C-alpha positions as CSV (number, residue, x, y, z in Angstrom):
1,M,-0.2,0.0,-0.2
2,P,1.4,3.2,-0.4
3,A,2.6,5.5,1.7
4,L,1.5,8.4,0.6
5,L,-2.2,7.2,1.0
6,I,-1.6,5.5,4.4
7,R,-0.7,8.8,5.2
8,H,-3.7,10.9,3.5
9,R,-6.1,8.5,6.1
10,I,-4.0,8.7,9.4
11,A,-4.7,12.6,8.7
12,R,-8.5,12.2,8.3
13,S,-8.7,10.2,11.1
14,R,-9.9,13.0,14.4
15,W,-8.8,10.2,16.8
16,T,-5.7,9.0,15.6
17,I,-4.3,12.7,15.5
18,V,-5.7,12.1,19.6
19,G,-3.8,9.3,19.8
20,L,-0.7,10.0,17.6
21,A,-0.6,13.5,20.0
22,V,-1.2,11.9,23.2
23,V,1.8,9.3,22.6
24,A,4.0,11.9,21.3
25,V,3.4,14.1,24.6
26,L,4.4,10.5,26.7
27,V,7.5,9.9,25.0
28,C,8.8,13.7,25.0
29,I,8.0,13.5,28.6
30,A,9.8,10.4,28.8
31,L,12.9,12.2,27.5
32,A,12.6,14.8,29.4
33,A,11.6,14.4,32.6
34,P,14.3,15.3,34.5
35,W,14.3,18.7,33.2
36,L,10.2,19.1,33.8
37,A,10.2,17.3,37.1
38,P,10.5,20.2,39.7
39,R,11.7,18.1,42.2
40,D,13.5,15.2,43.4
41,P,11.0,11.9,42.5
42,Y,13.4,9.9,44.6
43,H,13.3,12.2,48.2
44,G,11.0,13.8,50.1
45,A,10.3,15.6,53.7
46,L,7.8,13.5,56.0
47,P,6.3,17.1,57.1
48,Y,5.5,18.2,53.7
49,G,3.8,14.4,53.2
50,L,0.2,14.6,51.8
51,R,-0.1,18.0,51.0
52,P,-3.0,18.6,48.5
53,P,-2.6,20.2,45.0
54,S,-1.7,24.3,45.4
55,A,1.0,26.2,43.3
56,A,4.1,24.4,44.8
57,Y,2.7,21.0,44.2
58,L,0.2,20.9,41.5
59,F,-0.1,17.1,41.8
60,G,0.5,17.6,45.8
61,T,1.9,14.5,47.8
62,D,2.5,11.5,49.0
63,A,2.7,10.3,52.6
64,Q,6.0,10.5,52.2
65,G,6.3,14.4,51.1
66,R,7.6,13.5,47.5
67,D,6.2,15.0,44.9
68,V,3.4,13.5,43.3
69,L,4.3,15.0,40.1
70,S,7.5,14.6,39.9
71,R,7.1,10.9,40.5
72,V,4.1,11.1,37.4
73,L,6.8,12.4,35.1
74,F,9.4,9.6,36.0
75,G,6.7,6.8,35.6
76,A,6.4,7.7,31.7
77,R,9.6,6.8,31.5
78,L,9.1,3.1,33.6
79,S,6.4,3.0,31.8
80,L,7.2,3.1,28.4
81,A,10.7,1.4,28.7
82,V,8.2,-1.9,29.8
83,G,6.2,-0.9,26.6
84,L,8.6,-1.4,24.2
85,G,10.5,-3.0,26.1
86,S,9.0,-6.1,26.3
87,Q,6.3,-5.7,23.2
88,A,9.9,-5.6,21.2
89,I,10.4,-9.1,23.1
90,A,6.7,-10.4,22.0
91,L,7.5,-9.8,18.9
92,A,10.7,-11.0,17.7
93,V,9.9,-14.5,19.6
94,G,6.1,-14.3,17.8
95,L,7.4,-13.2,14.9
96,A,10.3,-15.6,14.1
97,L,7.7,-18.6,15.7
98,G,5.3,-17.5,13.6
99,L,7.1,-17.5,10.8
100,A,8.6,-21.0,11.2
101,A,5.2,-22.8,12.3
102,G,3.0,-21.4,8.6
103,Y,6.4,-21.4,6.6
104,Y,7.3,-25.4,7.4
105,G,3.9,-26.6,8.4
106,R,3.3,-30.5,9.8
107,W,5.3,-31.1,13.2
108,A,7.1,-27.5,14.0
109,D,3.2,-26.2,13.1
110,A,1.8,-28.7,15.8
111,L,4.5,-28.3,18.5
112,L,4.8,-24.6,18.7
113,M,0.9,-24.3,18.3
114,R,0.2,-26.4,21.3
115,V,2.8,-24.1,22.6
116,A,1.4,-21.2,22.3
117,D,-2.4,-23.0,23.2
118,V,-1.2,-24.0,26.4
119,T,0.6,-20.4,27.2
120,L,-2.9,-18.9,26.3
121,A,-4.8,-21.2,28.4
122,F,-3.4,-19.7,31.8
123,P,-4.7,-16.6,32.5
124,S,-2.8,-13.7,31.8
125,L,-2.3,-11.9,34.9
126,L,-2.0,-15.4,36.9
127,L,1.0,-16.3,35.3
128,L,2.7,-13.0,34.9
129,I,2.2,-13.2,39.0
130,A,3.1,-16.6,39.4
131,I,6.5,-15.7,36.7
132,A,7.5,-12.8,38.4
133,A,6.7,-14.2,41.6
134,A,9.5,-16.9,41.5
135,V,12.6,-14.1,40.8
136,K,13.6,-10.9,42.3
137,P,11.2,-8.4,40.7
138,S,13.2,-5.9,38.3
139,L,13.0,-3.7,35.6
140,P,14.2,-6.2,33.3
141,V,12.5,-8.8,34.2
142,V,8.8,-7.3,34.3
143,C,10.1,-7.2,31.2
144,I,11.3,-10.5,29.9
145,V,7.9,-11.6,31.9
146,I,5.8,-9.7,30.0
147,G,7.4,-9.9,26.9
148,L,7.4,-13.9,27.0
149,V,3.3,-14.7,28.3
150,G,2.8,-12.2,25.0
151,W,4.6,-13.9,22.3
152,A,2.0,-16.3,21.7
153,G,-0.9,-14.6,21.0
154,M,1.8,-12.7,18.6
155,A,3.2,-16.1,16.8
156,R,-0.7,-17.3,16.0
157,L,-1.8,-14.5,14.5
158,V,1.1,-14.7,12.6
159,R,1.2,-18.2,11.6
160,G,-2.7,-17.4,10.1
161,Q,-1.1,-14.5,7.9
162,V,2.2,-17.2,6.6
163,L,-0.3,-20.1,5.8
164,V,-2.5,-17.3,3.8
165,V,0.1,-15.5,1.5
166,R,2.5,-19.2,1.6
167,T,-0.1,-20.2,-1.4
168,L,0.2,-16.9,-3.3
169,D,0.8,-16.9,-6.9
170,Y,3.7,-14.8,-6.9
171,V,5.3,-17.7,-3.5
172,Q,4.5,-20.2,-6.0
173,A,6.7,-18.7,-9.0
174,A,9.9,-17.7,-6.6
175,R,9.7,-20.5,-5.4
176,A,9.6,-22.5,-8.9
177,L,12.6,-20.2,-9.4
178,G,14.4,-21.8,-7.2
179,A,14.6,-19.3,-4.2
180,S,15.7,-20.4,-0.8
181,D,12.7,-20.4,2.2
182,A,15.5,-17.8,3.3
183,R,14.6,-15.8,0.6
184,L,10.9,-16.6,0.3
185,V,10.3,-15.8,3.9
186,S,12.2,-12.6,4.2
187,R,11.8,-10.7,0.6
188,H,8.0,-11.9,0.2
189,I,6.0,-13.4,2.8
190,L,7.7,-11.7,5.8
191,P,6.7,-8.1,4.2
192,N,3.2,-8.6,3.6
193,V,2.2,-10.6,6.7
194,L,3.9,-7.1,8.7
195,A,0.9,-5.0,8.2
196,P,-1.6,-6.8,11.5
197,V,2.1,-7.5,13.4
198,I,2.5,-3.4,13.8
199,I,-1.5,-3.1,14.3
200,A,-0.9,-6.0,17.4
201,A,2.2,-4.7,18.7
202,T,1.0,-1.4,18.7
203,L,-2.0,-2.2,20.7
204,G,0.2,-4.6,22.8
205,V,2.0,-1.7,24.4
206,G,-0.8,-0.3,26.0
207,G,-1.2,-4.1,27.3
208,A,1.8,-4.0,28.4
209,I,1.6,-1.1,30.5
210,M,-1.7,-1.6,31.7
211,A,0.1,-5.4,33.1
212,E,3.1,-3.5,34.5
213,A,1.0,-1.2,36.6
214,A,-0.7,-4.6,37.6
215,L,2.2,-6.1,39.2
216,S,3.9,-2.9,40.6
217,F,0.4,-2.4,42.1
218,L,1.0,-6.0,43.8
219,G,4.0,-4.9,44.6
220,L,6.2,-7.4,41.9
221,G,6.5,-4.9,39.8
222,A,9.7,-2.1,39.8
223,Q,10.4,-1.5,43.6
224,P,10.3,1.6,45.7
225,P,11.8,4.1,45.8
226,T,11.4,3.2,41.5
227,P,8.8,5.9,40.5
228,S,5.9,3.5,38.9
229,W,2.1,4.0,38.3
230,G,1.0,0.4,39.5
231,A,2.7,0.8,42.5
232,M,1.7,5.2,43.0
233,V,-1.5,3.4,43.0
234,A,-1.0,1.3,45.4
235,E,0.3,3.1,48.2
236,G,-2.6,5.9,47.6
237,R,-5.1,3.0,47.9
238,D,-5.8,3.2,51.6
239,L,-5.6,7.0,51.8
240,L,-8.2,7.4,48.9
241,R,-11.1,9.9,51.6
242,V,-8.0,11.8,53.0
243,A,-5.9,12.7,50.2
244,P,-6.9,10.7,46.6
245,W,-4.5,12.3,44.6
246,V,-1.9,10.5,45.6
247,S,-3.7,7.8,43.5
248,L,-5.8,9.8,41.3
249,F,-3.1,11.1,39.0
250,P,-0.9,8.2,38.3
251,G,-4.1,6.6,37.5
252,L,-5.0,9.1,35.1
253,A,-1.8,9.0,33.1
254,I,-3.0,5.2,33.0
255,G,-5.7,6.2,31.9
256,V,-5.0,8.7,29.0
257,V,-1.9,6.8,27.8
258,V,-4.0,3.4,27.3
259,M,-6.7,5.7,25.5
260,G,-3.6,7.2,23.6
261,L,-1.7,3.7,22.2
262,N,-5.6,2.2,21.5
263,L,-6.8,5.2,19.7
264,V,-3.0,4.9,17.0
265,G,-3.7,0.9,16.7
266,D,-7.5,1.1,15.8
267,G,-6.0,4.0,13.8
268,L,-3.4,1.9,12.0
269,R,-5.7,-0.7,11.5
270,D,-8.0,1.2,9.1
271,A,-5.1,3.2,7.8
272,L,-3.1,-0.1,6.7
273,D,-6.5,-2.0,5.1
274,V,-6.2,-2.2,2.3
275,R,-10.3,-3.3,1.2
276,A,-11.1,0.3,2.5
């Protein structure tokens, strides 16, 4: 599909533009957090604890006297890193195994898809909790865990696309001309299965941010005093009556960012749809 047509479809979709703006703001905040944050997000003073939003503290302070705005800004860095890192792992594993299963078929397809079925049979959150609880929580561990849980859906998507593409005339013609398996996959099959994969990966970033927030809420993600939106929501859950801002602002950040990523994913799906 011509790039100009894709850009035109994206440009005329108001909600896609809104989603792109949200993602752009997230990236800018994550990159510029050290300069945007008005105070140290890791340390505070107890006498300043639980101050409501004001001119001095726009988002208020938490129980330890730390500036909530600064922690929300730094939390964007962690959320973006986990979202992109985990989806890179899920994409790499799912793409490789999905291509192998769809192209070679037979025993490779049966074995890989049964492993994917077993992975998908477990509730994702419970599987995340089980794996994360078995190792020492850290940011790299969270990325790997979320990526390994998410590979199965990606692999099944890729496999389904490959099963369709490998039967097309141009692929059969290339095979008849003596093209190797590596050339067929890399030059003729892979480029034609990337559109739905890109859409799924974009939507998966939002899901990964939600998964990280859930793990941090349960104490299995980023460890204190690292700013994490999920951990901040957990810290304020017992303070909702007296200091709702502690949980409110990180919760809003999660909702806005995930909504923006979903809007971008929906917009890409419409823009890359050859039937439209």
